[in-house]
N, C-alpha and C positions, 0 to 999 in steps of 0.2 A: 358683423354688421351686414344688413341685407344688401347694401350697395356693393359689397365686395363678394357677394355670393352669386350663384347662377340659378336660373329658373329652369326646371325640367318638366317636360310633358311625359306623363307616365301612361303606359298601356299595361293593363293587368291581364293575366290569364289568357283566355281565347283571343282577345282583341289583338294581342301581340304575337303569340306563338302558334295558335291554331290556324292552319292554312286551309282547312276544309271550307270555311265560308268564303275565303278568298278564291278558291277554285270555283265555287258556285257563282260568285259574282262575275268571274272571268267568263264563264259559260253564258251567262245572261248577256254580257256585253257582245260576245261573238254572235249570239242569236239575233240581237237587235241590228247588228251590222248586216247580217244575211237578210233579215226581214226588209230593211230599208233598200237594199240592192234589188231584191226581187219585186218589191211593191212600187218603188219610185224610180227604178232604173238609174241609180246614181251611186257614187262612191263617197258621198259626204261623210257618212259615219265611219267608213273604212279609214279615211284619212285622219279623222279625229282619233279613232282607235289606235292607228299606227303611231302618230306623233305623240299621243298621250302615253302609250306604252314605252316608247323609246325614251322620252324625256323623263318620265317618272321613274323608270328603272334606272336611268343614269343618276338621277338625284338620290334614289335609295342607295345605290352603290357608293356614291360619295359620302352620304351620311354614315353608312355602316363601316366602310373601310377607313374613314377618318376618325371614327370613334364618337362622332356627334350623336349617333343613335347606337346604343348598346342593346343588342337583341340576341341573347345567347341561344335561344331554342327556336327552331322553325319546324313544326311538326305537321305532317299531313297523314291523317289516319294512323297515327302511331309511328310513322316513318320520319326520321329527321332528314330534312332537305338540305342539299348543298347550296351554297350561295348562287351558283350559276342557274339553279332552278327557282329558288325562292325569290330572288330579286326581279326577274322578268314577271313572275306571278304577281308580285307586289305592284309592278308597273301597270299591270292590267287592272287588278282588283282595287288598288288604292288610287289609281290615276285615271286611266281611260274609261273604266266602268262608270264612274260618276259623271264624267264628261259626256259619254254617249247617252247615258240615262237622262241627264239634264237636257241635252239637245233633242232627244226623242219626245220628251214631254213638251218642250218649247214648241216644236214643230206641230204637235197635235193641238196645242192651245192657240197657236197663231192662225190655224185654219178654223173658220167658223163652223165648218161641217164636222170637225172632229174635236172641238174644244172640250165638250163634256167628257169625252173619253180620256183626254189628257188629265183632267182634274180627277177622274175616277182612278186612273193609273197612279197618279201621285199619292192619293189616299191609300191605295193598295200597297204601295212601296213602304209608306210610313207604318202601316199596320203590320206588314211582314217584318220590318225592323223591330217593332215592339215585341212581336212574338219571338223573334230570334234572340233578342237580348234578355228578356225577362222570363220567358217560358222554356226555351230550349237550353239556354246557358245558365240562367238564374242570377240571383244577387249574391255578391261576394263582399267580404270585408276588405277594404283596401290595405295592402301590405305596405304601409308607409315606411319608406326608408329601407325596405328589405329587398330581397331578390324579386325582380319583376320581369315581365316578358320583354319590355322595351322601356328604356329611359333615354330621353333626348334633350339635349341642351337647346332650348327653343330659341335663344338669342345668341347662339354661337356665331362667330363672324361669318363663317361659310354659309350658315342657314339664312342669315340676314341678307347677304349678297344675293343668294338664289331667289329668295322671296321678293326682294326689291326689284331684281331684274325681270322676273317673270310677271309680276304685277304691273311693273312699268310698261312692259310690252302690251299687256292686256288693256290698260288705260289708253295708251297711244292708239291701238287699233280701234277701240270703241269710239274714240274721239274723231278718227279720220275715215272710218268706214261709211259707205253709203247708208242712208236712213233705214232701208229695209234690212240690210245686213246687220247694222248696229242693233236694230230691234231684235233680231234673231239671237245675237250674242248676249244682249241684256236679259232676254227671257231665259236663255240657257243658264246664265249666271244666277238669276233669281231662283230657279228651281234647284240648282245645285246647292244654293244657300239654304233653301228650305229643307231639303233632304238631309244635308249634313248637320243642320241645327238639331233636328229631331234625333239623328243618329248619335251625336255627341251627348246631348242631354240624357238620352236613355242610358248610355254607357256610364255617364257620371253617376246617375242614381243607382245603377247596378254595381257600382264599385269597380268598374273596368277601366275608368279613365279619371285621372286627377292630376293636380299640379303640385310639385314639390319645390322647396328652396333648400339649397345647401352648397357645399364646396366640393368641386371636382379636383382631386389631387393629381399631381403630375404622373403618378404611377397608375392612374386609371381607377383608383378607389374614390369613395365619397365620404365626406364628413358632415356631421350635423344636419343630415337630411330630415326634413319635417314637412308636413303639409302646408302649403301656402295659405296665408290669410284669405278669407272669403273674397274680399274685393279684388285682391291680386289674382286669385284663381278665376273669378268671373271675367276679368279683363283679359287674361291670357287665353281663356277658352273662346271669347269673342274674337280676339285676334286670330286664333287658330282657324276658326270657322270661316271668317270673312276673307282673310288674306291667304292663309296656308292651304285652304281647301277650295273655296268657291272661286275667288279671283285668280288664283295661281293656275287654275285649270282652263281659263278662258283662252290662253294661247294655243291650246290643243285645237281649237277651231280657228283662231286667228292666223296661225302659220299656214295652213292649207289655203286660206283666202289670199294671204299675202303672196304666196307662191303661184297663185292662179290655178291651183288644183281644184278649188271650189269656186265657181263663178259668182260674182256679185249679183245680187237680186236686181 
């Protein structure tokens, strides 16, 4: 019965095990931090980068060490990475990168003098994502129920607690922040939502991301794995994009504000 089974988010091929694009994303995030420091003489992006990396690396460590995410291979240009390198790299590429990117576009759009550049930059990011997914890596047939780069129990108790806590903090901060600060946070959330939506949709059509249903056995093996029905898959992907990516990253900006590291507008 479906009610007694688990739901798994799957990463296929490069999306899970190829860390070359994670390295590229990390370098882009660092470049934006340096750019903001030199142009605006502030550390806003640095704090978002720092807290995003620490928090997301910690979450990845918990997911992988607890077995919630099974990720057997972590390759960078043919070299298998140890956890102490791969997890911090994931913290940057899968956490702080998108947060810094979303904040960068938000700041451009909120300024009337640079609004058009923000929109252009957003379109460029989406086009680059399309090229990366469909042209550089190409389309693959999903290996349903087989060996994959990453299989994660999306509604495992630990994952639900983490998502609930982080999203709760995001909502609380957005509700209590001053109007201009709230607006900045909402715009950051909006652009992270847009970027991640295109990224996930591209990877679904490229056979790099899908949802499975099955039983996780006590010995770590799986039984009766199969692709989730279309409505369930769509609902899980929407949940992943809205809560597990866009909203859960808002605290990377909220925490520096709460600690006074970034001043209220």
